[in-house]
C-alpha positions as CSV (number, residue, x, y, z in Angstrom):
1,M,6.5,17.0,-10.1
2,T,6.0,14.7,-13.1
3,T,2.4,13.4,-13.3
4,L,2.3,9.6,-13.1
5,S,0.0,7.6,-15.3
6,K,-2.4,5.2,-13.6
7,P,-0.6,1.9,-13.4
8,A,-1.7,-0.8,-15.9
9,Q,-1.0,-3.7,-13.6
10,R,-3.1,-4.5,-10.5
11,P,-2.4,-6.7,-7.5
12,V,-3.9,-10.2,-8.0
13,N,-5.1,-10.0,-4.3
14,P,-5.8,-6.5,-3.1
15,N,-6.4,-7.6,0.5
16,F,-3.8,-5.9,2.7
17,S,-5.9,-5.7,5.9
18,S,-4.1,-6.2,9.2
19,G,-6.9,-8.4,10.4
20,P,-8.7,-10.4,9.2
21,C,-5.7,-10.9,6.9
22,A,-5.4,-12.2,3.4
23,K,-6.3,-15.9,2.8
24,R,-3.4,-18.1,1.7
25,P,-2.5,-18.0,-2.0
26,G,-4.9,-20.2,-4.0
27,W,-7.5,-20.4,-1.3
28,S,-11.1,-21.1,-2.2
29,L,-14.2,-22.4,-0.4
30,Q,-13.4,-25.8,-1.9
31,A,-10.7,-26.1,0.7
32,L,-13.4,-26.5,3.4
33,V,-15.4,-29.3,1.9
34,D,-14.3,-31.8,4.6
35,A,-15.6,-29.7,7.4
36,P,-17.9,-31.8,9.6
37,L,-20.8,-29.4,9.5
38,G,-23.9,-30.4,11.5
39,R,-21.9,-32.6,13.7
40,S,-21.1,-32.2,17.4
41,H,-17.6,-30.9,18.1
42,R,-17.5,-33.6,20.8
43,A,-18.1,-36.4,18.3
44,K,-14.9,-38.3,17.4
45,I,-14.5,-36.5,14.1
46,G,-14.8,-33.1,15.8
47,K,-12.4,-33.9,18.6
48,T,-10.0,-35.4,16.0
49,K,-10.0,-32.2,14.0
50,L,-9.5,-30.0,17.0
51,K,-6.6,-32.1,18.3
52,Q,-5.0,-32.0,14.8
53,A,-5.2,-28.2,14.9
54,I,-3.4,-28.2,18.2
55,D,-0.8,-30.7,17.1
56,L,0.0,-28.8,13.8
57,T,0.2,-25.6,15.7
58,R,2.8,-27.1,18.0
59,E,4.8,-28.5,15.1
60,I,4.8,-25.4,12.9
61,L,5.4,-22.9,15.8
62,Q,8.0,-25.3,17.3
63,V,6.3,-25.1,20.7
64,P,8.3,-27.0,23.4
65,A,6.8,-30.4,24.4
66,G,6.1,-29.3,28.0
67,Y,3.8,-26.4,27.0
68,R,0.0,-26.7,26.8
69,I,-1.9,-25.4,23.7
70,G,-5.6,-24.7,23.9
71,I,-8.3,-23.4,21.5
72,V,-10.3,-20.8,23.4
73,P,-13.2,-18.4,22.6
74,A,-13.2,-14.8,21.6
75,S,-10.1,-14.6,19.4
76,D,-6.8,-13.2,20.7
77,T,-8.7,-10.9,23.0
78,G,-10.4,-13.8,24.8
79,A,-7.1,-15.6,25.1
80,V,-5.4,-12.6,26.7
81,E,-8.3,-11.9,29.0
82,M,-8.3,-15.6,30.2
83,A,-4.6,-15.2,31.1
84,L,-5.0,-11.8,32.8
85,W,-8.0,-12.8,35.0
86,S,-6.7,-16.3,35.8
87,L,-3.1,-15.6,36.5
88,L,-2.5,-12.1,37.7
89,G,-2.8,-10.9,41.3
90,E,-0.3,-13.3,42.9
91,R,2.5,-10.6,42.7
92,G,3.0,-7.2,41.3
93,V,2.7,-6.7,37.6
94,D,4.6,-4.5,35.0
95,M,2.4,-3.5,32.1
96,V,4.5,-2.7,29.0
97,A,2.7,-0.8,26.3
98,W,3.6,1.1,23.1
99,E,0.4,1.0,21.0
100,S,-3.4,0.5,21.2
101,F,-3.7,-3.1,22.1
102,G,-1.1,-3.0,24.8
103,A,-2.8,0.1,26.2
104,G,-6.0,-1.9,26.2
105,W,-4.5,-4.6,28.5
106,V,-3.4,-1.8,30.8
107,T,-7.0,-0.6,31.1
108,D,-8.2,-4.1,31.9
109,V,-5.6,-4.6,34.6
110,V,-5.8,-1.2,36.2
111,K,-9.5,-0.3,35.8
112,Q,-11.3,-3.7,35.7
113,L,-9.1,-6.0,37.8
114,K,-8.1,-3.0,39.8
115,L,-4.7,-4.5,40.8
116,A,-3.0,-2.1,43.3
117,D,0.6,-3.1,42.6
118,T,0.8,-2.2,38.9
119,R,3.6,-0.3,37.1
120,L,3.2,1.1,33.6
121,I,6.2,1.1,31.3
122,E,5.2,2.8,28.1
123,A,6.3,4.6,24.9
124,G,4.6,6.5,22.2
125,Y,3.7,5.2,18.7
126,G,6.9,4.4,16.8
127,E,9.1,3.5,19.7
128,L,9.7,0.7,22.2
129,P,9.7,1.5,25.9
130,D,13.0,1.2,27.9
131,L,12.8,-2.5,28.4
132,S,15.7,-2.4,31.0
133,K,13.2,-0.9,33.4
134,V,11.0,-4.0,33.4
135,D,11.3,-6.0,36.7
136,F,10.9,-9.7,35.9
137,D,10.6,-10.6,39.6
138,R,7.1,-9.3,38.9
139,D,4.6,-10.6,36.3
140,V,5.0,-8.8,32.9
141,V,2.4,-8.3,30.2
142,F,3.4,-7.1,26.8
143,T,2.8,-7.4,23.1
144,W,5.5,-9.0,20.9
145,N,4.5,-7.1,17.8
146,G,2.5,-3.9,18.2
147,T,-0.1,-4.3,15.5
148,T,-1.2,-0.7,15.4
149,S,2.3,0.9,15.6
150,G,4.4,-1.6,13.5
151,V,6.9,-1.8,16.4
152,R,8.1,-5.2,17.7
153,V,10.6,-6.5,20.1
154,P,13.6,-7.7,18.1
155,D,14.0,-10.8,20.2
156,G,13.5,-12.2,23.7
157,D,17.0,-11.3,25.0
158,F,15.6,-8.7,27.4
159,I,13.8,-11.4,29.4
160,P,16.0,-13.3,31.9
161,A,15.8,-17.1,32.1
162,D,15.8,-17.0,35.9
163,R,12.7,-14.7,36.2
164,K,10.4,-15.1,39.2
165,G,7.3,-13.7,37.6
166,L,5.4,-14.8,34.6
167,T,5.7,-13.3,31.1
168,I,2.3,-12.9,29.4
169,C,2.7,-12.2,25.7
170,D,0.1,-11.1,23.2
171,A,1.7,-12.4,20.0
172,T,-1.2,-12.3,17.7
173,S,0.5,-10.4,14.8
174,A,3.8,-12.1,15.4
175,A,3.0,-15.8,15.6
176,F,3.9,-17.6,12.3
177,A,5.9,-14.6,11.0
178,Q,8.4,-13.9,13.7
179,R,10.4,-16.3,15.9
180,L,9.0,-16.4,19.4
181,D,11.4,-17.3,22.2
182,F,9.2,-19.7,24.0
183,D,11.8,-20.4,26.7
184,K,11.3,-16.7,27.8
185,L,7.5,-16.8,27.5
186,D,5.0,-18.2,29.9
187,V,1.8,-17.3,28.2
188,V,1.5,-16.8,24.4
189,T,-1.8,-15.8,22.7
190,F,-2.8,-15.3,19.1
191,S,-5.8,-15.7,16.8
192,W,-6.3,-17.5,13.5
193,Q,-7.2,-14.5,11.5
194,K,-3.7,-12.9,11.6
195,V,-0.6,-14.3,9.9
196,L,-2.3,-17.5,8.6
197,G,-5.4,-15.6,7.3
198,G,-7.8,-17.8,9.1
199,E,-11.4,-16.9,10.3
200,G,-12.2,-14.9,13.3
201,A,-13.7,-15.7,16.8
202,H,-11.2,-18.3,17.9
203,G,-8.1,-17.7,20.0
204,M,-5.0,-19.8,21.0
205,L,-3.6,-20.0,24.5
206,I,-0.1,-21.5,25.0
207,L,1.0,-22.1,28.6
208,S,4.5,-22.9,29.9
209,P,4.9,-25.3,32.9
210,R,5.4,-22.2,35.1
211,A,2.1,-20.8,34.0
212,V,0.4,-24.2,34.7
213,E,2.0,-24.3,38.1
214,R,0.6,-20.8,38.9
215,L,-2.9,-21.9,37.8
216,Q,-2.8,-24.8,40.1
217,T,-1.4,-23.1,43.2
218,Y,-3.0,-19.6,43.0
219,K,-6.7,-18.7,43.2
220,P,-7.6,-15.2,42.2
221,A,-9.6,-13.1,44.7
222,W,-12.3,-12.4,42.1
223,P,-14.9,-14.8,40.6
224,L,-14.2,-16.2,37.2
225,P,-16.9,-16.8,34.7
226,K,-17.1,-20.3,33.2
227,I,-15.7,-19.1,29.9
228,F,-12.4,-18.1,31.7
229,R,-12.0,-21.2,33.9
230,L,-8.8,-23.2,33.2
231,T,-8.9,-25.3,36.4
232,S,-11.3,-27.4,38.4
233,G,-10.7,-28.4,42.0
234,G,-7.2,-26.9,41.8
235,K,-6.2,-29.0,38.8
236,L,-5.8,-28.0,35.2
237,I,-8.7,-28.9,32.9
238,E,-6.5,-31.0,30.6
239,G,-9.3,-31.5,28.1
240,I,-9.0,-27.9,27.0
241,F,-5.5,-28.7,25.7
242,V,-6.5,-31.8,23.7
243,G,-9.4,-30.3,21.8
244,E,-12.2,-30.4,24.3
245,T,-13.0,-26.7,24.0
246,I,-14.7,-24.6,26.7
247,N,-17.5,-23.5,24.3
248,T,-18.7,-24.7,20.9
249,P,-16.2,-23.9,18.1
250,S,-17.1,-23.4,14.5
251,M,-16.0,-26.6,12.7
252,L,-16.0,-24.5,9.5
253,C,-13.4,-22.2,11.0
254,V,-11.4,-25.2,12.4
255,E,-11.3,-26.7,8.9
256,D,-10.1,-23.3,7.5
257,Y,-7.4,-23.2,10.2
258,L,-6.3,-26.7,9.3
259,D,-6.1,-25.7,5.7
260,A,-3.9,-22.7,6.6
261,L,-1.6,-24.9,8.8
262,N,-1.2,-27.5,6.0
263,W,-0.4,-24.7,3.6
264,A,2.2,-23.4,6.1
265,K,3.8,-26.9,6.1
266,S,3.9,-26.8,2.3
267,V,5.9,-23.6,2.2
268,G,8.5,-24.8,4.7
269,G,6.9,-24.5,8.1
270,L,8.1,-21.7,10.3
271,D,11.2,-21.0,8.3
272,G,9.2,-20.6,5.1
273,L,6.6,-18.4,6.8
274,V,9.2,-16.1,8.4
275,G,11.1,-16.0,5.1
276,R,7.9,-14.9,3.2
277,A,7.1,-12.2,5.7
278,D,10.6,-10.9,5.7
279,A,10.7,-10.8,1.9
280,N,7.4,-9.0,1.8
281,F,8.6,-6.4,4.3
282,A,11.8,-6.0,2.3
283,V,9.6,-4.9,-0.7
284,L,7.9,-2.2,1.3
285,D,11.1,-1.2,3.1
286,A,13.0,-0.7,-0.2
287,F,10.1,1.4,-1.5
288,V,10.0,3.6,1.6
289,E,13.8,4.1,1.6
290,K,13.5,5.6,-1.9
291,S,10.2,7.4,-1.3
292,P,10.3,11.2,-0.9
293,W,6.8,11.2,0.7
294,L,6.6,8.0,2.9
295,G,8.5,7.1,6.1
296,N,8.4,4.3,8.7
297,L,6.4,5.0,11.9
298,A,8.8,2.7,13.7
299,V,11.9,4.8,14.5
300,V,14.5,2.0,15.0
301,P,15.0,-0.3,12.0
302,S,15.5,-3.5,14.2
303,T,12.1,-2.9,15.8
304,R,10.1,-2.6,12.5
305,S,7.4,-5.2,12.1
306,N,7.5,-7.6,9.1
307,T,3.7,-8.0,9.3
308,S,1.8,-4.8,10.2
309,V,3.9,-2.3,8.4
310,C,2.9,1.2,9.6
311,L,3.9,4.2,7.5
312,R,3.6,8.0,7.9
313,I,3.4,10.6,5.2
314,V,6.5,12.8,5.4
315,D,6.1,15.0,2.4
316,P,6.8,18.6,3.7
317,E,3.7,20.1,2.1
318,I,1.5,17.6,3.8
319,T,3.2,17.7,7.2
320,A,2.8,21.5,7.1
321,L,-0.9,20.9,7.3
322,D,-2.7,20.8,10.6
323,T,-3.3,17.4,12.2
324,E,-6.9,17.1,11.0
325,A,-6.0,18.0,7.4
326,Q,-3.1,15.5,7.4
327,A,-5.5,12.8,8.6
328,T,-8.0,13.7,5.9
329,F,-5.3,13.6,3.2
330,A,-4.3,10.1,4.4
331,K,-7.9,8.9,4.4
332,N,-8.5,10.3,0.9
333,L,-5.4,8.5,-0.4
334,V,-6.7,5.2,1.1
335,A,-10.2,5.8,-0.3
336,V,-9.0,6.3,-3.9
337,L,-7.0,3.1,-3.7
338,E,-10.1,1.2,-2.4
339,K,-12.2,2.8,-5.2
340,E,-9.7,1.5,-7.8
341,G,-10.0,-2.0,-6.2
342,V,-6.2,-2.2,-5.7
343,A,-5.8,-2.0,-1.9
344,F,-8.4,-2.6,0.8
345,D,-8.2,-1.6,4.4
346,I,-4.7,0.0,4.5
347,G,-5.5,3.1,6.6
348,A,-3.8,3.6,9.9
349,Y,-5.6,2.2,13.0
350,R,-8.1,4.7,14.4
351,D,-6.1,5.5,17.5
352,A,-2.7,5.6,15.8
353,P,-1.1,8.6,14.0
354,S,-2.5,9.1,10.5
355,G,-0.9,7.3,7.7
356,L,-0.9,3.8,6.2
357,R,-0.8,0.3,7.6
358,I,-0.1,-2.4,5.1
359,W,-0.1,-6.1,6.0
360,A,2.9,-8.0,4.8
361,G,2.5,-11.4,6.5
362,A,3.2,-14.7,4.9
363,T,-0.1,-15.1,3.0
364,V,0.6,-11.9,1.0
365,E,2.5,-12.3,-2.3
366,A,5.6,-10.1,-2.7
367,S,4.6,-9.5,-6.3
368,D,1.3,-7.9,-5.2
369,L,3.2,-5.6,-2.8
370,E,5.5,-4.6,-5.7
371,T,2.5,-3.7,-7.7
372,L,0.9,-1.9,-4.8
373,T,3.9,0.5,-4.5
374,L,3.2,1.7,-8.0
375,W,-0.3,2.5,-7.0
376,L,0.8,4.2,-3.8
377,D,2.9,6.7,-5.8
378,W,0.1,7.3,-8.2
379,A,-2.5,7.8,-5.5
380,F,-0.3,10.2,-3.6
381,Q,0.4,12.4,-6.6
382,S,-3.3,12.4,-7.6
383,Q,-4.4,13.4,-4.1
384,K,-1.7,16.0,-3.8
385,A,-2.8,17.5,-7.1
386,A,-6.4,17.5,-6.0
387,L,-5.4,19.3,-2.7
388,K,-3.6,22.0,-4.7
389,Q,-6.5,22.4,-7.0
390,A,-8.9,22.8,-4.1
391,A,-6.6,25.5,-2.6
């Protein structure tokens, strides 16, 4: 093996974390100077900003007019939990899972809500479950893009238009980078800190007319804390969907989300965002195709995420090591890149197979990913040499 020299060029932005994700190109704190700090979020200026965030979300994501959009607490997790606790129980539910976060929703439904009529349809890391087994006469909970496995559904074609149950979709690492088929989705959730690189702690909840009808006609058997309540007296609390949030939002975070949304408009809206993410993934995919030591965790090409790109080390000398040694090698590789200041937070998720997870969403520049690939080769060779020396 020819020893590679340390690359001379470095990524302009070394932030490749899968959440919180990189800020938009050119971002600085100056972008937040108009935040109404020290003001009530219920004052006119606060409600105007919150309503603007909802309206821009609808415009850029191309959400149908009849769908409600609300800003809710506790990030994507809070949005999903609100949907699960408020909507499930009226009929049986199919839980579809193929990575950590989908498995987490299974735990909530089976062990916390303790729903009796629950079916689990699952697959291991790198694969999609057999979606033909899903019964859409039942409610269905699934992730659009598996953040910790890099496996996504290619489209919404597997969901029938005449379904009787609700589809509840965690889309946090898909929204603004992949095209969501809203006609097939009754609940869509995401958080600001993913594709648009916003700040944490705030979630988005999008409800179809069918989901609203369920909320107004079905009352769960369990008590709901105030922070989860979407109805009052059997009626939808409409204020939630025009900027009157359940709890106090950070107006600094709202301003940052507005900045990200306006940047999204400046690059061509949804088409521009999807195009940037696809181009970023293409850089990594081309590198992996030629690499003798890296492979995609996602087995089927059409299911590979264009945001959370999950990679495994396939070099025979490394795969011959035991599982713990393989994990240590991957962690050492990640550590040397962080020490060099060229790539932060690109290790595989703690519950996933060892390897790399590189964010390629729209706020990342393709040129930085191109540069990163040079460093990946250098880091691999340097760590492999160290491994041989230690032996």
